[in-house]
N, C-alpha and C positions, 0 to 999 in steps of 0.2 A: 639458572637464573630466571627467577621468576618472569614471565613476560608480563605487562600492561595490561592486556586484557584480563587476565587471570586473574591479576593482584586484585581485580575487582568487580571480579566476575560479571564479567561485561555482558551487556543484554543486546543483540542485534535485533533492533527495529521492523526492520522491512526487508525480507527474503520472502521468495516463492517456490511454491512447489509445484514441479511440473510432473502434471497429474497422469499416475501408471494408466493402462490401457483399458484398465476394467472399470476405471472412477464410475460411469453411469450401467456398462450394461451388465455388470452384476448387481444393481441396485435398482434400477427400473422397471417396471413391468414391461416384459416381453410384450405383451400387445401393439407397443409401439416401435416398434419393428427397428427400421432401419433409420429413422428418426431420431433415435439413441443416439448422441455421439460415439461412437467408434472408431479404431486406427485402424486404416487402412496404407498398406502400400503402394505407392505409384512412382515408379521410375526407379529404385530405391532408395526412395524418403519416405518416412513416415506420416501419413496424414491424420487430423482428426477431419473424420468424416461425418455429415448431417444427411441425409434424406439424398446419398450420391451426391453432395456438395462440401468440398474441402474447404475448414474454417481456419486454418494452421496446422502447424504440425510441432511439434517437442522440441525439433531442432531449434525453431525460429526462436524461441526465447529463452537459448539455455547453452549459453555463451561461453561460461565459467571453463576456462583453461585452453578457449578454442586459439589456434593459432592464427585468425586470418581474420578480415574486418569482414561486415555487412557489404554486398546483401550474401556474401557468403556466409552457409551455416552447415551444422552438423546435419547428416541426415536422420538422424534417427536415435531411438535409446540405445543402441550398440556405440553410438559414438561421443554420448554425454556421461556425464559423472553418475554412477547411481547415484551419489549423495544427493543430489536433485530429484528424485522422486523415490527413493527407499528411505523409511525413517529411520534406520537402526544405521544404514549408511552415514546419515545426515548426523546423526549425532557421536560416531566418530569422525567424519568430516568437523565437527563444532570443538570436538576434544583436543584434534591436531592442531586448529588453529587458536584453539585456546580463549574460544568461546562459550558462557557459561548456560544463554538461553537465545532462541529466536522466535520470532513474531512471523507467520508466515500469512501469504495473503496468496490468490490463484494467477490462471493463465487466460486457461482456456474458456472460462464465463465474461473475461474482462475484466479489467482492473477498479471497475466498479460494477458488476455484472448485468452491462448493459448488452454483453453481446448473448446472454442468456434470450432474448427477444426475440432475436432472428431464427431463433429455433424450433419453431411449431407453434401451436396452439397454447392459452391461457394455462391449460391445464396440465399438458406436459411440461410447461416450462417451469412451473412451481414445481414439479416432483424434481426436475434436473436442479433445481436448486436446493432442495430439503437431501437431495441425494449426497450431493454435493457437500453440503454440511454435518452429514454423517458423517461422508469418508474421512472429510478432515481432523473430525474428534476420533476418529478411530486413530488414523493416521499420529496424532501429537498422544493417542492413549501409551505406545514406546515411552514416553516419558515427558508424564502430561506436566511433570516442575519443568522440563528445559522448553518444550516445544508450544507456543501458545496460538491457538487457532483464531481467526478473525475472520467472522462467517459470512457471507454472502446472504443479503436481501435481495427479495422481489421490489423493488422501488418501486416499479411500474404499479404496483397494488397497495397504497398503504396501509389496507386492514389486514390485508396477508403478512405484509413486513411486522405488523408487530406481533403476529401470531407466530413466525418464524425466530423473531426476538426471543419471546417469552420460552420457546419453546427451546431455544441455542441455550441460552440461559439456563436452564433444567439440567443439561447436561454440562452443566462447567464453565459454558464460554465469554469471555471477557468484553470483547471488542466485536464492534460490528463497521462493516464495512460498507458503506454507502459513497453511490457516484456522486463524484465531484463537478459532473456537467448535464444535471439530469435534463438541462433544456434542448438538449442533443437527442436525446430518447423522447422529446414531444410532451415532456412533464413540465412542471413547473419550475423557476429558478427555486436555488437553498433557501434564500428567506423570507418565498413565501407561507402565508400561515398552513398553507397543504400539507404541510409537513409536521406539524406541530403534534399530530395523536404518533408519530413515529419518534420525533424526540423526548416525547415525554415516556415512552414507554420506554425506551434504552438509559433515561433519568432513572427511571423505578428501578427502572432490572441492577443499576449499576457498571452497565456497559458505556465504554467508550466509544467514538463515532471514527472511524479514518476515514479521509478523501484523499484516496492515492493516485499521482497524477494519470494522466492518458485514458480518464473516464470517459471520454466523448469517442468521437472518432479519430481515429490514427490512419484515415485513409492518406494523407500526404507523408505520412512515414516511408513509405514504399512508393510512390506516384513521382515524385519530382515535377511537381507542375511550373516552376522556373527553371528549368531544364537546366540547372547548375552541378550537376552531378552526383550519384546517388549516394554517395558517402558525404557529401556537403551538405546534400540537404536533409539525410540523415539526421546528421549532427543539428543542422538549426531545428529541426522539429525537436528531438531530443531535447535538445537546452531549453526552448520554448515552455514544453509540456512543465520542467518544474517551474518556470516562474507562475504557469498558468493557476497555478493552486491558489495568487493572490486575487482572483475573482472570488473563489470560495471563502474564502478570509473575509472579502467585503462582503460578500450575501448574510454570513451568519453574526458580523459585529454589524452593518449598518441595518440588516433586517430585524434586529431585537432578538434573534435568536439565543445568544449569550446571556442574557438580560432575562426570557420568560425562564429560561430553563439553566439555573445559577451554579445546579451541579454537573451541568451534563459536559465530559471532557471532548475534545476537540482532536485532530491526529492532523497534520500536511503530512503523508508520507513520499519520500521519494522526490523532496522539491527542493531539498538544499536549505539553508537556516542564513545565510549573508543575508540574503536582501528584504528578511524581514524588517529590520531596524528602519532603512527608508523608508518603505510600502508603509510599514506604521506612524512615521511619523507624518506621511502623506494623508493618512486616513485620519489622524487625530486635527493634523490643519484644515483637511475640509470639512471635516463635524462641526467643528468651530464656524468656520467662514463661508460653510453653506448655512446655516442654523440647524442643525440636527436637534441641537439641546430646545429649541422654542418648539419647535414641532413634537417632539417626543422626550415632556418635560419629566417623563415617568425613566429614562435613559439616565440611571445613576452614576454610570461611569464613562469614561472615553473607549477610542476601540482599544488603544493599546493597553488601560490597564482590564479592559474584559479579556484581551487576549492573556496577559500577566497570568488571569487568573484562571484558563480555562484552557488555554491551547498550545500546543506540543509541534516543534518542529523539527523533523527527522536531516541527518547530515551524513555524509561519507564522503568527501571527496574535496573542501575547502581547504583553506589553508587560514591565508590572512583574515577573510570574512569572518573564518568558524573564531577565532580566539575575539575578535572583537564584539559577535555575537554571546561569544558565552561570560564577558562582562555584564552583559546587560542583561540576556536572558539565563542564568544559569538552572533555573527552573524549569524551563520551559523548554530546551532541547533538545533530543533524540541521536544515540548512534546509529546508525546503518550499513550493511554491506549490500544489499539489492541483490546478493546470490540468489539466481546463478544466472542472471540476466547481462545483456549486452555492456552495460554500464559499471557490472559489479567490481568488486574486491580481491577477487581471486582469477589474477591474468595471466593468460597466455600472452606470448612473447609477440603478438601485436599490438600487447593494450600499452597504452603508461598509467593503467592501476598497481596498485601496490597491495602486497597482502594486510591485512586489518591491522596486525601488529604493528609491520614498518607504520601503516599510515598514523596511526593514533600517537607513535611514540613523536610522530616529527609533528602532525597539527597541533597536537596538544602540548610542545615543549614549553614549558616557562605557565603555563595553565596552573592556575594555584589548585592544588590538590582536591580539595572540598568540591570544585567545579567538577574537574575528572571526574570522580566518585560519583556527582551528579546526574551528568553525561553518560556516561557509561555504564550505570547503573541503578541510580537511588531511584530515580524520576521515572524509570519503564519501571523499575519492580512495584511502585507504588499506584503506579497507572494497569498496569498487570495484574496485580494481583502474586509478583513471585517472592518466594521465601527468602 
């Protein structure tokens, strides 16, 4: 019997590559030496190391199929699915799950590329970003019709970001990862006109902008400042990171970004979608109640109307909330799995997560077929140019 994901040629709009060990050592000038991110093994665990400092490890964010909860993690490449770092194995995994295409995000450089800023001087950091983007395009060449790269940006340098967007456009890339919390990295907030050249370049190139959760600091994820217990704290920070993308939406809607760049599409990634209606209703209320229409008579639409025209949300675990959201926003929602992260839909025995087909059959039961087709395929196919 044909599974629902196969029936609609489902497109998974948020997955991650667990970067292979040679991503940067094979692409960055050797003159940078130990400053190039590389893998070292310490006490049996694989670590990414920059100039002697560990900055994370492949096992920390590759939990698909793992049999335990954080703070326990796989030790390294030998203990994680090959599909997390090998493109051909990923395609085989997608076939096994019935997934047609996947959109791909990073790990090591951070979910908004901000972690690159701590890896050295500006010339090196720019080289690291460009090397990652070249790796990503090469990785996706295993089947470019099914593997969709989302390029990293050196967002701390707008001019360099615009140049990198054009360079990656010429390589066939259709989407741009932009930091959702640039103020954390001492840059202007998203609503500031500082970013207008970047938005203009992305719009000119026909590339969408992705705001992935967790683009600011994640220190509290592992630190437990309230001493509530590591697992409770991890759950708290993870949950709040999803709805933190409401800040990104507020910035681009109230800041007039959608008004100034009407052809530019934005995607709220790994944020869930059930909260969007409440958030937009609040935005519309305050828009009128605060007199935004008087201060900015040039803004022709309300926040919810700009959202309907230009913004998408991604979901992967919700049930009742997503059915209501699909009634209201069938053209603005995208489905994802977050493979192979701790919250992904590829469970080990310690998780309540379900496999993608099981989740979709349950969560979308009773949803009109047209809406199911849109959320599993049509919306993403149009956004990312997938045949």
